[in-house]
N, C-alpha and C positions, 0 to 999 in steps of 0.2 A: 431375513431378507437383506440383500446387499443393495447399496445405492450405486449409481453409475460411476461416481468418483471415489468410492471406497479405496483406500490405499494411496491416494494422491495427497501429497503434502504441499500446502500453500503457505508462503510467508507474506504477510500483508504489512507493508511499510506505509501505506497511503493514509491520508487524513481527509476529513470531511466527506464528500459524497461519492463521486464516481468510482474511485479506487476501492474504498471500503465496501461499497455496494457490490461491485464485481466480485470481490473476495467472499462476501456474504452469500452471493448466489452459488459460488463454488462449494461453500459449506452446505448450502441447502441440498446439493446433490451428493453429499457424503464426503467431501474432501476434509482433511484435517487442516484447519486454518489457524495459524499462529499470528496473532496481531502483535506487532512490535511498536511500542510507544516510547516517546522520550520520557525519561524519569521525572522531569520537572514540568514539561508542557505536553500533557497527553492529548489525544485526539480532540480537537475543538468540538466535535459533535457531542461529547459528553455533557457539555454545558449549553449547547445551542437549542434554542426553542423551549417549548414547554417541558415540564418535568412532573413525574409522579413519584412520591416518596423519596425525593432527592435524586432521582435518576432521570437524566434527559431522555425524552422519548425517541429522539433521533439516534441516540446511542443504542437504545434497545433495538432499533431497526438495523443499524449498520454494524453493531457489535455481536449480532446473533451468530451462533455456531462457531465462535472463536474462543481460543485460549489466548490470554494476554500476558506478555512479558514486557519489561522495560529495558531500554538499552540506548545509550547516547552514541549514535553512529558517528558523530564527528570526533569522538575520542578514539584513539588507537585500540584501546581495550574493547570498546563497544564494537568497533569495526571487526575485530577478530572474533568476537562472540557471534556477530552476524554471519561471518564466513563459516563458522562451525555449524550454525543453524541451517545454512543453505547447502552444506556438503551433501545432504541426502534429500533435499527438497526437490520438488518437481516444478513449482511455479513461484515466481516472485512478482508481487504487484506493488508498484511504487508510483507516486505522483509528485515528486520533487521537481523544482525547476530544472530544466536541462543543465547538465554540468555539475549538479550537486553531488551525486554519487561518485562521479569521476574525481571531484575535488577531495573526497574522503578516501580515495583509493578503492572504491567499490563499484566501479563502472562495469559494464558487461564483459570487457576483456579480462579484468581481474576476477570477476565472479565465475566466468567460464573456465578459468584455470582451476578453481576449486571444484566446480561441478559442470562439466561440458554439456550435459543434457538439460540444464536449467532453462526453462522458458521464462523470459523477462517481459512482463507487461508494463510498459511505461506510458502513463497517462498524464498528459500535460495540456494546457490550454491551447497551445499553438504548435504542437509537435516538438520533435527533438532537434530539428534543423530548420533553417530559414530565417528570414528577417525578423520575425516576431517570436522566435523560439524562446528567448530568455524572459519574455514578459509573463507575468503571472496571469492566470485566467481560470475562470470557472464557467459552468454551463450557461448561465444567463448572458455573460459577456460573449461567449462563442456564438450563441444564438443570435444576438444582436448584430455582431460583425458579419455573420454569414447571410443575414437577411431572413433567417428563419422566423424571427420574432415578428 
C-alpha cells in the first residue's frame, strides 16, 4: 500500500520544535525526510527534556521517519553538499533567523537556480520581513505577543 506522499523528498534543516515536527508529519504520510544537522551542534531536541536509555524523548518524537546526515552549511563545502541534496528534492523546511540562508549563499533565489520547483517552508518567530523579523522567537513567545496566551 502506498502513502499519500510516497516519492516526495523533504530536506529538514530546522531545529527544535515547529520545523522538525512539520517535517515529521510529512514523513508520517510517506515522504522521504532527510534531516541535516550541524556536525558539532546537532538538533537541541536530542538532549531536551527526559530521556530513555540515553535518547531524548523529544528527539524520538521529532526525529521519527527521518534519515540523518551532518553538514556545516556555513562552510562553502557544506553549502555545496546541500545544493546537491536539494537538486532533486521537493520540499525544504528551515527555521533559521531571516537572512541566515542568504548570508550563506543559500537563499531562495540561489536554491531555485539549483531546483526551480523546490518548495521552501520558512518558519521563524516573526516572519521573514517586518520590524521584528530578525528577532529569535519560539511558540510560547509568539503566543504571548499575540495575546493567545
